[in-house]
N, C-alpha and C positions, 0 to 999 in steps of 0.2 A: 511370289514368283518374280524374278528380276527380268530386266529388259532383254530383248532378243539379241543374239550375236550371230555373225556370219563368219565361218572358218574356212580359209583357203590355204591349203598346204604350201603352194609355191608362190613365189613373188609374181610371176607372170599371171597366175590365176587371180591373185589379189588385184593386180593392175587392171585386169579385164573388167572387174566389177566395181572398182573404186569410183565413188560418186554416183553410182547407178542404183543403189539400194535405199534411197531416201536417207533417213537419219542414221541408218546402221552402216558403219564403216567396216568392211571386211578385215579380218585379222589374219595375218600370215602365221601359220603354225609350224612350218617346216615339215619335211616329208619323213615318212617312216614310222615304225612302231614306237620307238622311244620318245621322240618328240611329240607324237600324238598322245601318248599316255600322259606325259607331263602337262601338255596343254589342257587335256580333259580334266586333270586334277585341279589345275588352277581355275579354270572357268567354272567347273562344277562345284567349287568350294562354297560359292554363295547360295547354293541350293538350286531347285528346279528353275529352268529358264528355257525359252525357245532357242534351238540351235539349228542353223542351216549350215550344212557342209556342202561345198561346191568346188568343182575342179575337173581334172581330166582323168581318164581311165583307159584301160584296155578291155576289149570285148573278149568274152570267153566262148561265145557260141556263134554259129553261122547265122546269117540273116541280120546281123547288126553291122552297119557300115561306119567308116570314119565320119565324124560329124554328127552321128546319131546321139541322142540324149537318153541316158538311163536314169530313171527315177526309182530309187530303192524302196521296195515295200518291206525289206528286211536287210540288215547288214550282219555279216558273219566274220568272225575271226578265223582265218584259215588254219590248216594243219601246221603243227610245229610252233604254235604260239600259245594256245591255251594248255597244251599238254594233255588234253582229254580226247577220247576217241570221237566225240561229237563236238564240232566247233561251236563256240558260244554264238548265240543269235540274239539280235535286238530287233524286234518287229518295228515297222514304221507304218502304222495303220492309216495315216492321213495322206498317202501317196497319190490317190486317184485325182483329187481336185487340182493338185499341183501339176500332174501330168496333163490334165485337160487345159490348164492355163498355158503350158508350154506348147501344146499342139495348136492352140489358138494363135500363137505367134508364127505358125507355119513350120515348126520344127518337127522332125521325125523322132518320136518318143517311144520308149519301151519301159514297161514297169515290171520289176522283178528284183530278186536278191542281188546284192553287191557283196563280193567277197574281198576281204582285206588280208594281205600277206606281208611279211616283214620287208621284203625287197622285191623289185620288179621281176616279173617272170616272162619267159618267152619259150618258144619251141616246145620241147618235150615236157618241161615243167608246167607250161600253160595247159597243154593237152591233158596232163595228169590231173590238174586242178579241175578242169572241165569234166573229166570223167568221174572224179570223186564227188562233185557237186553239180550234177547236170542241170539243176534249176537255176543256178547262178548265171547272171547275164554279163557281169563285168567284174574286173579285178582292179584294186588299187592298193595302196600301202598305208592308208590312214583311216578310212571311214568307220570301221568297226570300233576303233578305239576312241576316235573323236566323238562318237555317239554318246559316250559316257559323260561328256560335258553337259548334256541336257539334264542329267540327274533326275530323270523321270518327267521332264517337261517336254513340250512339243519338239519333234525332230523331223528334219527333212534332209535327204541326201540326193544330190543331183550331180551326175558325172557325164561329161562329154567324151565320146570315144575318139581316141587317136589311132590306136593300133588294133588289129584284128588277127585271128588265126592265120589268115592268108596275106596279111600286110603287117608283118611283125615289127617290133622295135629294132633300132639300130640297122635299118635298111635304107636304101635310097628312097626319098620321099617322106621320111619321118618328120623332118623339119617342116616341110610344107603342110603335112597333115596336122602337125601341132599348131601351126599358125591358124589354119582353117578352124580347128577345134576351139581355139581361144576366141575367134570371131563368133562362133556359135554360143560360147559361154557368155559373151557380151550381149548377144541378141536375147539370151534367156533372162536378162536382168529384170524386165518388167514383171515377168511371172514370179521370179524369186521375191521381188519387192511385194507383190500381192500376197504371197505367203507370209512374209514378215509382218505386213499390215494386218493380216487376218488372225494371226495367233493372239490369243487372249492371255495376258500375263498380269492383269491388275485384278484387284478385289472389288466387288464380290465376283464369284464365278458366273459364267454364262448360265442362263436359265433355259433349259429345253423343256417344252411342254408338248406332250403327245396327245393329240385329239383322240377321243374315244366316244363312239366306235370309229374304226378306220379299217382299211384293207378289205379283204374278201367279204362279199355278201353271200347269202345262202345260194343265190342263183349261180354265182361264179364257182363257189365250192362244188356245187352239183355238177356243173359243166366240166370242170377240170377232173373231178373224180370219175365222171363218165368216160372220158378218154383213157384215163389210167386203167380203169377196169376193163375197158374194151381191149386194150393192149394185153392185159393179163389173160383175158379169156380167149382172144383170137390170135395173139401174137402180132408182130409187125409184118407188113405195114397196116396201120389203120388210117384211113383217109378222113380228113376233117375239112368240111367246106368253110372257107375263109378262116380267120383267126377264131379259135374257140372262145377266147375273150380278148379284149383289146389291151394286151400287155406283151411287150416284146420278150420279157424274161420268161413268162409262162410258156409262150409259144416255143422259144428256144429250148427250154427244158423238155417239153413234150416231144419236140422234133428229135432231140438226142435219144429219146427213149423209143423212137420208132414211129411216131405220128408223121403223116405226110399231109401238108396243108395245100389245098387246091383252091383255085378261084371258083370253079363251078363243079357240080357233080359229074358233068360230062368229061372232066379231066381224070376221073377215077375209072379204073378198068371194070368191065362188066362183072357183076357178082361180088365186088369188093365190099368190105365193111366201111360205111361212111357215117360219120357223126356230124349232125347239124349243130351249128354253133349256138351259143346262148342268146344271140340277138334275134333269132327267129328267121323264118324264110317265107316267101310267097308260096301259095299252093302250086304254082307252076314248077317250082323246084322239086317238090315232092313227086309231081307227075313225071318229071325228067328222070328222077331216081328210079321210079318204078319201071319206066321204059327200059332202063339199063340193068334191071334185075339187081339193083344194089341192096345190100342189107343195111337198112337205115336205122340209126340210133339217134333219137331226137333229144338233144340237150337244151332245147329252147327253155329259157327261164319261164317258170309258171306265171310270173307277173306280166311278161311280154305276151304269153299265150292268152292271158286275160284280155289284153288290149285288142288282140286279133279277134277274140270272140265278141267284144263290144262292137267292133267295126262291122262284123257280119250281122249282128243283131240290128244295128241302126240301118244298114243298107237294105236288109230284108223288109224293113218298115217303110222304105221309100225315101229315106233321108240321105242328103249329101253329108259326108263326114268331113269336118274340118280337123285335120290332124296337126296338132301343135307339135312342132319338132323341126329338125334340120334335115333337109331333103337328101343330103349326101350321106346320112348315117345308115348303116346296114339295118338297124332296127326299123327305121322309117321305111326303107325300101321294102322290107318284108311285110310290114303292115299295109302299105299302099297296095301291095300285090294281092291282098284279099279282095279288093274291088277297085281296080285301077281307074275305072270311069266314074267312080262315085266318091273318091277321096281327093281332097285338096290339101296340100301341105301348107301350113301357116307358120312361118318362121318369125315369131315375135310380135309385139304389139303393133308395130308399124304395118305389117302385112295384115294383121287382124282388122285394122282400120279400113283396108281397101279391098279385102277379098270379096268376090262377087259370086256366090253360089247360084245355080240355076233357079232355085225357088227359095227365097229367103225365109219362107214359112216352114220349110222342111229341112232343117239342118240339125246336126248334132256335132259334138266335138269329142276327141280323144287326144291322148298325149303320149309322146315319147317318154319312156320311164326314167331317163337319165338327165332331165332338164334341171336347170336352176329353179328352185321352188319359187323364189320371188318373181323371176321373170315369167314363169308359167302362170302365176297368179295374175300378173298384169295383163297377159295375153287373154286369159279367160274373162277378165273383167271387161275388156274391150268387146269381146264377142258377145257376152251377155248383154252389154249395153246396146249393141246393134241388133241382135236377134233375140227378142224377148222370149220366144218359145223354144229356144235352142235346148236340145237334150244333151245330157252329159253322162259321164260314168257314175255308177252307183257310189264308188269311192274315187278319189282323185287318183289319176294314173301314175303320177310320179311315185316311184317305188319307195318303200319304207327305208331302204338302205341309202338311197340318194338323199332323202329328207334328213335322216339321222346324221349322215356324214356332213351335210351342209350346216346343220345346227351345231355340230361339234366344232367344225373349223371356224365358224363365226365366233363362237365363244373363245377359242384360242387366239384368233387374229385380233380381237379387240384390245388385247394387252400385249401384242407382239411387235417387235421391230421388223421381223422377217418371218415369213411362213414358207416352208418347203413342202410341196405337194408331190408325193411319189405317184407316178403314173405315166403311161406312154402318151405321146402327142395325139394319137388317134382315139384316145379314150374320152368320150364325151363327159362322163361323170367326173373324171379327174380334172378336165379343163374347167368344168363348172366350179369345182372346189377352189381352184386358184382365183377364179373370178369373184367368188363370194368373199374370199379372204381379202382380196384387193379392195372390194367395196367397204370393208371394215377399216380401211386405212393402212393396212400392213403392206410392206413390199412383199409380194407373193410371186413365187416361181414354180412352174411345173417342171419336174426333172424325172428322167427315166430311172436314174440310180444315183448313188453318191458321187460317181465320177463326173456328173454334170453340175455339181455345186461350183459356182463361180466364186473364187476367193474374194473378189471385190465386194460381193454382197455382204460378207461377214464383217467388214470393217465398221466398227462402231455398233454392231448388232449384239445386244446383250440378252434380249429375250427372243427366243426362236421357237416358233411353233412348227410342228411336224405332223403331217397326216398322210394318208395314202388312199387313192381311189379304190372303188369297190372291186376293180380288176387287178390290183397290184398286191403282190404277196407281202406280208408283214416283215419278212426277212430283209426287204429293202429298207424299211424304217430302221431296223437294227443296224444296218450298214451305215446309214446316215448318222445315227447316234455315235457309232464307233469313230467315224471320221471327225465329227465335231468334238468328241472327247479328246481326239489326238491333237486338236488345235488349241488346247488349253483347258483349265478346270471348268467343269460343268456340274450342274445339278439337273436331274431328270425327274419330271413329274408328269402326271396325267390329269387331263380335264375331261371328265365324263359327262356327256350330254344325256345319254340314255343307255340302258342295257338291252342288248339284242339277244333273243333266244329263238330266232326263226330258223327253221331247217326245211328242206324240201326232199321228198323221196326221189331216189334215183330212177331213171327209166327202167322199165321191167326187163329190157334186153340185157342189162348188165347186173341184175340182182342175182 
């Protein structure tokens, strides 16, 4: 694959970016179908290469203003060019990180298809194009044909809007809007340069290694399926106390299907169906639900329920329970609720060294299930050193899925330049995965989805590890692989730490 190239149809567009794209000097292609086709043929003759197309455009839809930026996730040749009923389409799967980089510059950015037609359109012709292709966001006269210059290599298309349906071309204000749009194009240069720096065009290909196991654990699968079955059985709305699992994408999907997420059971109407989330709840929550005559379906992870049972057992024997975990995590809140006067939260080795239970001879410990295994071990070592008779769980409380995923990411991170961990910021187990990877020496980042990949992370990164927290769907990993593949040649492999075959029965209320 040859070196990247930046293509700008107009002289003023080239001037706006000249000297701002690092070693890549923008090339003026000329406007329109014929010049674009000729340029694409010349540039693409050397084989696959990264191509950035940048310039001005017109909006096709309401809600896009002059000065807004459109990043194409597909470019289409409009009617009257290909001669076919369905216009030709070139996907641009790597749009999301570039859009994020542009937003980070304070620009207003839209992601969607860009339509190309042989000559500028306005008025009725613009309206007809919008009606024929309602998904298209913007129209220009070059992008669909310049895209061929990539010859299968990485492609990015960025257009700044000058005219809109209610502020058309050849009207007073067009010149001023054009000048303003060129300023926006100039402002976009750091993000465009980041894309050019991130695309991989040398040999060998980037290596992507997927950690195994990753993504949903048995407890999360059980919780999500519980809500899905409750919706099938009872219809919408089904109320869910807090997030069923700590992942924004899972919650958004269930919300679209009719789940209503509430902070407390008191927010659900009397008699409603309420699902309790995987993280568990204090007994007081169940009492509140009973008082409101709610139909409760308990999706608490069985491994969390085991920790609750351990706490009750220790407290019944007269012990103070030292709960290793993070006080602000929902799982810990629920566990503490089993015996608020007899549970002390210990957040790490430093607190373990100073905690002062009422009777040092009558103590036991339990753990939040989503901790980092190595840190949890250091904390228990401190407690055992201080309290020789301390009781503990029959088995370590850090769950099998947390342990397995940390082992897997540790193996991947040891040979990686960069590790991407899919998971929401409020997911404890996902945050721990990023911490474990960082301790192995890799640059590690927690991202909610592929759109949060910072292009600057990819510069010089040849070996990239990817994993997902136990509450993140594996489809997010697929999206990341797709985006990375759109930024240059890759190989994709798997590093397996252990095989999982754990499953949990669903609550009887939904079977």
